[in-house]
OpenMM code with the backbone's topology and positions (N, CA, C; nanometers):
from openmm import Vec3, app, unit

residues = "MET PRO LYS VAL ASN GLU ASP TYR ILE PHE TYR LEU LEU GLN THR ILE TYR PHE ASP ASN ILE ASP ASN ALA ASN ALA SER ASP ALA VAL GLU ALA MET HIS ASP SER VAL GLU TRP ILE HIS THR GLN VAL TRP GLU HIS ASP GLY HIS SER SER ASP TYR VAL ASP ASN LEU ASN GLY ARG LYS ALA VAL LYS GLU PHE LEU THR GLU ARG VAL LYS GLU MET GLN ILE GLU GLY ILE LYS HIS LYS VAL ASN LYS VAL LEU THR ASN GLY ILE SER GLY SER PHE GLN ALA ASP VAL ILE GLY LYS ASP GLY VAL LYS LYS PRO PHE PHE GLY TRP VAL GLU ILE GLU ASP GLN LYS ILE ILE SER TYR ARG VAL LEU PRO GLY".split()
positions = [
    Vec3(-4.5589, -8.4768, 2.1355),
    Vec3(-4.5711, -8.4890, 1.9912),
    Vec3(-4.4675, -8.5910, 1.9419),
    Vec3(-4.5106, -8.6980, 1.8754),
    Vec3(-4.4140, -8.7973, 1.8269),
    Vec3(-4.3258, -8.7387, 1.7169),
    Vec3(-4.1997, -8.7766, 1.7226),
    Vec3(-4.1050, -8.7290, 1.6212),
    Vec3(-4.1063, -8.8228, 1.5013),
    Vec3(-4.0636, -8.7695, 1.3875),
    Vec3(-4.0541, -8.8484, 1.2653),
    Vec3(-3.9094, -8.8473, 1.2177),
    Vec3(-3.8749, -8.9440, 1.1330),
    Vec3(-3.7379, -8.9494, 1.0812),
    Vec3(-3.7363, -8.9108, 0.9326),
    Vec3(-3.6147, -8.9095, 0.8770),
    Vec3(-3.5974, -8.8721, 0.7359),
    Vec3(-3.6767, -8.9623, 0.6432),
    Vec3(-3.6795, -9.0917, 0.6731),
    Vec3(-3.7521, -9.1856, 0.5870),
    Vec3(-3.9014, -9.1542, 0.5829),
    Vec3(-3.9570, -9.1154, 0.6964),
    Vec3(-4.1000, -9.0850, 0.6998),
    Vec3(-4.1302, -8.9564, 0.6219),
    Vec3(-4.0472, -8.8554, 0.6383),
    Vec3(-4.0684, -8.7316, 0.5621),
    Vec3(-4.0494, -8.7581, 0.4127),
    Vec3(-3.9497, -8.8389, 0.3770),
    Vec3(-3.9316, -8.8769, 0.2367),
    Vec3(-4.0585, -8.9448, 0.1848),
    Vec3(-4.1135, -9.0360, 0.2638),
    Vec3(-4.2366, -9.1056, 0.2266),
    Vec3(-4.3512, -9.0065, 0.2030),
    Vec3(-4.3709, -8.9124, 0.2953),
    Vec3(-4.4767, -8.8123, 0.2777),
    Vec3(-4.4550, -8.7318, 0.1504),
    Vec3(-4.3300, -8.6858, 0.1298),
    Vec3(-4.3006, -8.5990, 0.0163),
    Vec3(-4.3014, -8.6744, -0.1169),
    Vec3(-4.2213, -8.7814, -0.1254),
    Vec3(-4.2037, -8.8486, -0.2546),
    Vec3(-4.3215, -8.9404, -0.2874),
    Vec3(-4.3491, -9.0347, -0.1972),
    Vec3(-4.4472, -9.1390, -0.2274),
    Vec3(-4.5901, -9.0861, -0.2282),
    Vec3(-4.6254, -9.0120, -0.1261),
    Vec3(-4.7643, -8.9656, -0.1197),
    Vec3(-4.7841, -8.8384, -0.2020),
    Vec3(-4.6973, -8.7391, -0.1843),
    Vec3(-4.7210, -8.6089, -0.2463),
    Vec3(-4.6743, -8.6043, -0.3923),
    Vec3(-4.5433, -8.6092, -0.4159),
    Vec3(-4.4933, -8.5880, -0.5520),
    Vec3(-4.5301, -8.6993, -0.6494),
    Vec3(-4.5248, -8.8260, -0.6073),
    Vec3(-4.5612, -8.9336, -0.6998),
    Vec3(-4.7059, -8.9191, -0.7460),
    Vec3(-4.7942, -8.8797, -0.6550),
    Vec3(-4.9343, -8.8600, -0.6945),
    Vec3(-4.9523, -8.7360, -0.7806),
    Vec3(-4.8763, -8.6315, -0.7536),
    Vec3(-4.8799, -8.5147, -0.8421),
    Vec3(-4.8353, -8.5552, -0.9822),
    Vec3(-4.7254, -8.6300, -0.9892),
    Vec3(-4.6730, -8.6713, -1.1199),
    Vec3(-4.7691, -8.7629, -1.1951),
    Vec3(-4.8588, -8.8277, -1.1227),
    Vec3(-4.9590, -8.9146, -1.1848),
    Vec3(-5.0964, -8.8478, -1.1922),
    Vec3(-5.0989, -8.7149, -1.1762),
    Vec3(-5.2206, -8.6331, -1.1881),
    Vec3(-5.3289, -8.6731, -1.0890),
    Vec3(-5.2883, -8.7114, -0.9677),
    Vec3(-5.3839, -8.7521, -0.8664),
    Vec3(-5.3754, -8.6557, -0.7470),
    Vec3(-5.4354, -8.5395, -0.7622),
    Vec3(-5.4301, -8.4369, -0.6578),
    Vec3(-5.4961, -8.4832, -0.5279),
    Vec3(-5.6037, -8.5600, -0.5383),
    Vec3(-5.6754, -8.6052, -0.4184),
    Vec3(-5.5862, -8.6887, -0.3275),
    Vec3(-5.5096, -8.7805, -0.3855),
    Vec3(-5.4199, -8.8618, -0.3042),
    Vec3(-5.2956, -8.7839, -0.2615),
    Vec3(-5.2498, -8.6906, -0.3452),
    Vec3(-5.1304, -8.6113, -0.3125),
    Vec3(-5.1503, -8.5326, -0.1836),
    Vec3(-5.2668, -8.4729, -0.1675),
    Vec3(-5.2889, -8.3886, -0.0496),
    Vec3(-5.3069, -8.4689, 0.0789),
    Vec3(-5.3125, -8.6013, 0.0681),
    Vec3(-5.3180, -8.6838, 0.1887),
    Vec3(-5.1906, -8.6704, 0.2727),
    Vec3(-5.0834, -8.6198, 0.2136),
    Vec3(-4.9605, -8.5938, 0.2890),
    Vec3(-4.9729, -8.4694, 0.3758),
    Vec3(-5.0747, -8.3879, 0.3480),
    Vec3(-5.0893, -8.2587, 0.4130),
    Vec3(-5.1887, -8.2634, 0.5294),
    Vec3(-5.1578, -8.1875, 0.6316),
    Vec3(-5.2471, -8.1672, 0.7456),
    Vec3(-5.3676, -8.0844, 0.6990),
    Vec3(-5.4817, -8.1008, 0.7616),
    Vec3(-5.5997, -8.0225, 0.7249),
    Vec3(-5.5724, -7.8719, 0.7301),
    Vec3(-5.4830, -7.8295, 0.8197),
    Vec3(-5.4532, -7.6868, 0.8386),
    Vec3(-5.3209, -7.6450, 0.7763),
    Vec3(-5.2771, -7.7145, 0.6731),
    Vec3(-5.1458, -7.6873, 0.6127),
    Vec3(-5.1343, -7.5422, 0.5653),
    Vec3(-5.0161, -7.4867, 0.5873),
    Vec3(-4.9782, -7.3602, 0.5253),
    Vec3(-4.8848, -7.3992, 0.4109),
    Vec3(-4.9245, -7.3736, 0.2876),
    Vec3(-4.8570, -7.4217, 0.1665),
    Vec3(-4.8062, -7.3012, 0.0884),
    Vec3(-4.6745, -7.2858, 0.0841),
    Vec3(-4.6127, -7.1723, 0.0159),
    Vec3(-4.5206, -7.2280, -0.0916),
    Vec3(-4.5479, -7.1907, -0.2169),
    Vec3(-4.4798, -7.2525, -0.3301),
    Vec3(-4.4349, -7.1461, -0.4297),
    Vec3(-4.3058, -7.1444, -0.4572),
    Vec3(-4.2511, -7.0609, -0.5636),
    Vec3(-4.2244, -7.1511, -0.6825),
    Vec3(-4.2718, -7.1114, -0.7990),
    Vec3(-4.2620, -7.1943, -0.9193),
    Vec3(-4.1165, -7.2306, -0.9503),
    Vec3(-4.0895, -7.3579, -0.9725),
    Vec3(-3.9560, -7.4061, -1.0079),
    Vec3(-3.9442, -7.4219, -1.1590),
    Vec3(-4.0407, -7.4906, -1.2190),
    Vec3(-4.0417, -7.5173, -1.3630),
    Vec3(-4.1422, -7.4210, -1.4250),
    Vec3(-4.0940, -7.3167, -1.4873),
    Vec3(-4.1845, -7.2170, -1.5432),
    Vec3(-4.2541, -7.2735, -1.6678),
    Vec3(-4.3858, -7.2654, -1.6679),
    Vec3(-4.4663, -7.3157, -1.7796),
    Vec3(-4.6057, -7.2569, -1.7715),
    Vec3(-4.6744, -7.2541, -1.8826),
    Vec3(-4.8144, -7.2131, -1.8904),
    Vec3(-4.8419, -7.0816, -1.8178),
    Vec3(-4.7489, -6.9885, -1.8266),
    Vec3(-4.7671, -6.8594, -1.7625),
    Vec3(-4.7353, -6.8566, -1.6144),
    Vec3(-4.6893, -6.9680, -1.5588),
    Vec3(-4.6513, -6.9727, -1.4176),
    Vec3(-4.5040, -6.9345, -1.4070),
    Vec3(-4.4766, -6.8323, -1.3290),
    Vec3(-4.3425, -6.7753, -1.3205),
    Vec3(-4.2885, -6.7852, -1.1781),
    Vec3(-4.1561, -6.7907, -1.1664),
    Vec3(-4.0933, -6.7915, -1.0345),
    Vec3(-4.0969, -6.6533, -0.9695),
    Vec3(-4.1560, -6.5564, -1.0375),
    Vec3(-4.1730, -6.4231, -0.9795),
    Vec3(-4.2937, -6.4171, -0.8868),
    Vec3(-4.3744, -6.5220, -0.8854),
    Vec3(-4.4966, -6.5231, -0.8060),
    Vec3(-4.4917, -6.6368, -0.7050),
    Vec3(-4.5390, -6.6104, -0.5843),
    Vec3(-4.5432, -6.7114, -0.4791),
    Vec3(-4.6892, -6.7456, -0.4511),
    Vec3(-4.7229, -6.8747, -0.4626),
    Vec3(-4.8567, -6.9213, -0.4265),
    Vec3(-4.8580, -6.9459, -0.2763),
    Vec3(-4.9556, -6.8909, -0.2076),
    Vec3(-4.9664, -6.9045, -0.0631),
    Vec3(-5.1082, -6.9506, -0.0315),
    Vec3(-5.1219, -7.0763, 0.0073),
    Vec3(-5.2525, -7.1350, 0.0332),
    Vec3(-5.2611, -7.1840, 0.1767),
    Vec3(-5.3812, -7.1833, 0.2306),
    Vec3(-5.4034, -7.2322, 0.3662),
    Vec3(-5.5127, -7.3373, 0.3650),
    Vec3(-5.4805, -7.4546, 0.4186),
    Vec3(-5.5751, -7.5640, 0.4292),
    Vec3(-5.5626, -7.6651, 0.3169),
    Vec3(-5.5828, -7.7910, 0.3537),
    Vec3(-5.5720, -7.8997, 0.2559),
    Vec3(-5.6726, -7.8833, 0.1426),
    Vec3(-5.7927, -7.8353, 0.1722),
    Vec3(-5.8947, -7.8175, 0.0683),
    Vec3(-5.8465, -7.7188, -0.0381),
    Vec3(-5.7876, -7.6084, 0.0038),
    Vec3(-5.7381, -7.5082, -0.0914),
    Vec3(-5.6245, -7.5645, -0.1762),
    Vec3(-5.5362, -7.6426, -0.1144),
    Vec3(-5.4256, -7.7038, -0.1886),
    Vec3(-5.4798, -7.8039, -0.2897),
    Vec3(-5.5790, -7.8824, -0.2493),
    Vec3(-5.6386, -7.9803, -0.3416),
    Vec3(-5.7021, -7.9104, -0.4614),
    Vec3(-5.7764, -7.8025, -0.4379),
    Vec3(-5.8387, -7.7299, -0.5481),
    Vec3(-5.7335, -7.6745, -0.6432),
    Vec3(-5.6273, -7.6186, -0.5889),
    Vec3(-5.5189, -7.5635, -0.6697),
    Vec3(-5.4519, -7.6737, -0.7521),
    Vec3(-5.4162, -7.7839, -0.6859),
    Vec3(-5.3441, -7.8915, -0.7545),
    Vec3(-5.4299, -7.9648, -0.8565),
    Vec3(-5.5593, -7.9712, -0.8341),
    Vec3(-5.6482, -8.0395, -0.9284),
    Vec3(-5.6338, -7.9790, -1.0674),
    Vec3(-5.6221, -7.8489, -1.0745),
    Vec3(-5.6010, -7.7826, -1.2040),
    Vec3(-5.4552, -7.7910, -1.2485),
    Vec3(-5.3626, -7.7698, -1.1576),
    Vec3(-5.2214, -7.7624, -1.1937),
    Vec3(-5.1665, -7.8956, -1.2437),
    Vec3(-5.2121, -8.0087, -1.1877),
    Vec3(-5.1569, -8.1379, -1.2310),
    Vec3(-5.1874, -8.1672, -1.3776),
    Vec3(-5.2957, -8.1133, -1.4285),
    Vec3(-5.3281, -8.1322, -1.5702),
    Vec3(-5.2215, -8.0661, -1.6573),
    Vec3(-5.1798, -7.9472, -1.6194),
    Vec3(-5.0753, -7.8762, -1.6933),
    Vec3(-4.9423, -7.9492, -1.6834),
    Vec3(-4.9125, -8.0035, -1.5650),
    Vec3(-4.7856, -8.0749, -1.5469),
    Vec3(-4.7807, -8.2025, -1.6309),
    Vec3(-4.8962, -8.2655, -1.6522),
    Vec3(-4.9000, -8.3840, -1.7385),
    Vec3(-4.8624, -8.3478, -1.8815),
    Vec3(-4.9141, -8.2369, -1.9290),
    Vec3(-4.8812, -8.1908, -2.0645),
    Vec3(-4.7326, -8.1569, -2.0726),
    Vec3(-4.6827, -8.0910, -1.9687),
    Vec3(-4.5418, -8.0507, -1.9634),
    Vec3(-4.4503, -8.1730, -1.9506),
    Vec3(-4.5012, -8.2803, -1.8874),
    Vec3(-4.4250, -8.4039, -1.8744),
    Vec3(-4.3166, -8.4010, -1.7687),
    Vec3(-4.3341, -8.3185, -1.6659),
    Vec3(-4.2316, -8.3099, -1.5618),
    Vec3(-4.2571, -8.4106, -1.4507),
    Vec3(-4.1491, -8.4476, -1.3830),
    Vec3(-4.1529, -8.5388, -1.2679),
    Vec3(-4.0759, -8.4746, -1.1538),
    Vec3(-4.1053, -8.5176, -1.0320),
    Vec3(-4.0384, -8.4664, -0.9127),
    Vec3(-3.9607, -8.5790, -0.8453),
    Vec3(-3.8384, -8.5485, -0.8013),
    Vec3(-3.7541, -8.6490, -0.7360),
    Vec3(-3.6886, -8.5873, -0.6130),
    Vec3(-3.7258, -8.6368, -0.4964),
    Vec3(-3.6637, -8.5931, -0.3711),
    Vec3(-3.5304, -8.6646, -0.3575),
    Vec3(-3.4240, -8.5886, -0.3368),
    Vec3(-3.2901, -8.6459, -0.3269),
    Vec3(-3.2383, -8.6570, -0.1844),
    Vec3(-3.2760, -8.5643, -0.0989),
    Vec3(-3.2201, -8.5616, 0.0364),
    Vec3(-3.3204, -8.4988, 0.1316),
    Vec3(-3.3318, -8.5573, 0.2506),
    Vec3(-3.4152, -8.5034, 0.3566),
    Vec3(-3.3331, -8.4982, 0.4842),
    Vec3(-3.3430, -8.3879, 0.5564),
    Vec3(-3.2824, -8.3736, 0.6886),
    Vec3(-3.3910, -8.3309, 0.7853),
    Vec3(-3.3897, -8.3843, 0.9081),
    Vec3(-3.4934, -8.3475, 1.0043),
    Vec3(-3.4417, -8.3542, 1.1474),
    Vec3(-3.5071, -8.2766, 1.2332),
    Vec3(-3.4849, -8.2868, 1.3773),
    Vec3(-3.5986, -8.3650, 1.4414),
    Vec3(-3.6875, -8.4192, 1.3595),
    Vec3(-3.7992, -8.4984, 1.4071),
    Vec3(-3.9321, -8.4248, 1.4078),
    Vec3(-3.9265, -8.2915, 1.3994),
    Vec3(-4.0474, -8.2096, 1.4002),
    Vec3(-4.0573, -8.1263, 1.2733),
    Vec3(-3.9426, -8.0821, 1.2233),
    Vec3(-3.9363, -8.0048, 1.0998),
    Vec3(-3.8168, -8.0550, 1.0198),
    Vec3(-3.8113, -8.0150, 0.8939),
    Vec3(-3.6991, -8.0612, 0.8143),
    Vec3(-3.6886, -7.9916, 0.6808),
    Vec3(-3.5731, -8.0092, 0.6208),
    Vec3(-3.5489, -7.9521, 0.4886),
    Vec3(-3.5329, -8.0667, 0.3893),
    Vec3(-3.5532, -8.0329, 0.2615),
    Vec3(-3.5307, -8.1330, 0.1576),
    Vec3(-3.4787, -8.0658, 0.0320),
    Vec3(-3.4058, -8.1445, -0.0454),
    Vec3(-3.3560, -8.1008, -0.1757),
    Vec3(-3.4141, -8.1970, -0.2774),
    Vec3(-3.4617, -8.1412, -0.3890),
    Vec3(-3.5260, -8.2232, -0.4911),
    Vec3(-3.5007, -8.1625, -0.6284),
    Vec3(-3.5429, -8.2340, -0.7305),
    Vec3(-3.5339, -8.1867, -0.8680),
    Vec3(-3.6695, -8.2010, -0.9360),
    Vec3(-3.6971, -8.1072, -1.0249),
    Vec3(-3.8033, -8.1247, -1.1236),
    Vec3(-3.7310, -8.1679, -1.2501),
    Vec3(-3.7760, -8.2765, -1.3108),
    Vec3(-3.7070, -8.3337, -1.4264),
    Vec3(-3.8003, -8.3300, -1.5471),
    Vec3(-3.7511, -8.2695, -1.6557),
    Vec3(-3.8293, -8.2585, -1.7775),
    Vec3(-3.8229, -8.3842, -1.8617),
    Vec3(-3.9062, -8.3897, -1.9645),
    Vec3(-3.9080, -8.5041, -2.0573),
    Vec3(-3.7714, -8.5285, -2.1195),
    Vec3(-3.6961, -8.4202, -2.1377),
    Vec3(-3.5640, -8.4296, -2.1998),
    Vec3(-3.4527, -8.4597, -2.0995),
    Vec3(-3.4884, -8.4830, -1.9742),
    Vec3(-3.3903, -8.5153, -1.8718),
    Vec3(-3.3296, -8.3937, -1.8031),
    Vec3(-3.3661, -8.2745, -1.8462),
    Vec3(-3.3141, -8.1531, -1.7824),
    Vec3(-3.3686, -8.1450, -1.6396),
    Vec3(-3.2778, -8.1186, -1.5435),
    Vec3(-3.3156, -8.1094, -1.4028),
    Vec3(-3.3095, -7.9650, -1.3560),
    Vec3(-3.4105, -7.9276, -1.2793),
    Vec3(-3.4115, -7.7975, -1.2136),
    Vec3(-3.4244, -7.8240, -1.0642),
    Vec3(-3.3201, -7.7895, -0.9878),
    Vec3(-3.3220, -7.8178, -0.8440),
    Vec3(-3.4136, -7.7233, -0.7674),
    Vec3(-3.4651, -7.7733, -0.6570),
    Vec3(-3.5393, -7.6889, -0.5646),
    Vec3(-3.5191, -7.7375, -0.4221),
    Vec3(-3.5505, -7.6489, -0.3289),
    Vec3(-3.5342, -7.6769, -0.1873),
    Vec3(-3.6674, -7.6548, -0.1175),
    Vec3(-3.6857, -7.7246, -0.0077),
    Vec3(-3.8087, -7.7076, 0.0665),
    Vec3(-3.7883, -7.7213, 0.2154),
    Vec3(-3.8864, -7.6735, 0.2875),
    Vec3(-3.8907, -7.6818, 0.4331),
    Vec3(-4.0292, -7.7306, 0.4713),
    Vec3(-4.0359, -7.8286, 0.5588),
    Vec3(-4.1638, -7.8797, 0.6066),
    Vec3(-4.1645, -7.8838, 0.7586),
    Vec3(-4.2827, -7.8720, 0.8142),
    Vec3(-4.3039, -7.8945, 0.9563),
    Vec3(-4.4133, -7.9992, 0.9674),
    Vec3(-4.3997, -8.0855, 1.0667),
    Vec3(-4.4885, -8.2008, 1.0804),
    Vec3(-4.5737, -8.1866, 1.2066),
    Vec3(-4.7016, -8.2164, 1.1915),
    Vec3(-4.7932, -8.2235, 1.3061),
    Vec3(-4.8916, -8.3357, 1.2792),
    Vec3(-4.9154, -8.4189, 1.3782),
    Vec3(-5.0068, -8.5336, 1.3640),
    Vec3(-4.9674, -8.6216, 1.2453),
    Vec3(-4.8365, -8.6386, 1.2245),
    Vec3(-4.7820, -8.7250, 1.1192),
    Vec3(-4.8115, -8.6751, 0.9783),
    Vec3(-4.8496, -8.5476, 0.9639),
    Vec3(-4.8784, -8.4861, 0.8337),
    Vec3(-4.7992, -8.3565, 0.8206),
    Vec3(-4.7866, -8.3075, 0.6988),
    Vec3(-4.7157, -8.1821, 0.6740),
    Vec3(-4.8103, -8.0665, 0.7045),
    Vec3(-4.7735, -7.9856, 0.8047),
    Vec3(-4.8565, -7.8707, 0.8412),
    Vec3(-4.8006, -7.7410, 0.7852),
    Vec3(-4.6739, -7.7429, 0.7488),
    Vec3(-4.6120, -7.6269, 0.6854),
    Vec3(-4.5242, -7.6778, 0.5709),
    Vec3(-4.5421, -7.6194, 0.4529),
    Vec3(-4.4714, -7.6624, 0.3316),
    Vec3(-4.4254, -7.5378, 0.2568),
    Vec3(-4.2948, -7.5269, 0.2385),
    Vec3(-4.2378, -7.4131, 0.1660),
    Vec3(-4.1392, -7.4654, 0.0627),
    Vec3(-4.1512, -7.4162, -0.0609),
    Vec3(-4.0636, -7.4593, -0.1695),
    Vec3(-4.0134, -7.3370, -0.2434),
    Vec3(-3.8838, -7.3414, -0.2797),
    Vec3(-3.8271, -7.2361, -0.3636),
    Vec3(-3.7227, -7.2957, -0.4578),
    Vec3(-3.7067, -7.2335, -0.5740),
    Vec3(-3.6082, -7.2831, -0.6708),
    Vec3(-3.4681, -7.2845, -0.6112),
    Vec3(-3.3865, -7.3790, -0.6594),
    Vec3(-3.2502, -7.3952, -0.6093),
    Vec3(-3.1483, -7.3135, -0.6797),
] * unit.nanometer
topology = app.Topology()
chain = topology.addChain("A")
for resn in residues:
    res = topology.addResidue(resn, chain)
    for name in ("N", "CA", "C"):
        topology.addAtom(name, app.Element.getBySymbol(name[0]), res)
């Protein structure tokens, strides 16, 4: 299995995933994900009834795309952006630290863990910082 570096994971997370989420493009965002992704997400920026008391647990890129297709519309109204600040990896899995940034510049930190297979994210876990 080929290993990946921090720059590649940053590219998957920031450029493909979060930048497309921030631009309401769920179809392109999920291109960072493996077809068999396990996607576990705890809400960082509470809005529209979404609370950090609930964990979304999805399996498969199709399920993530369906979920994000609706959620990105709400994020556009909310005006939040995502910024990955740091990535660490052993070449197969890695952690990252990022912020959700509101229209007013308020930052809410979050942390994540990813595992890579076939140059895509096969495991994605996020929790508030």
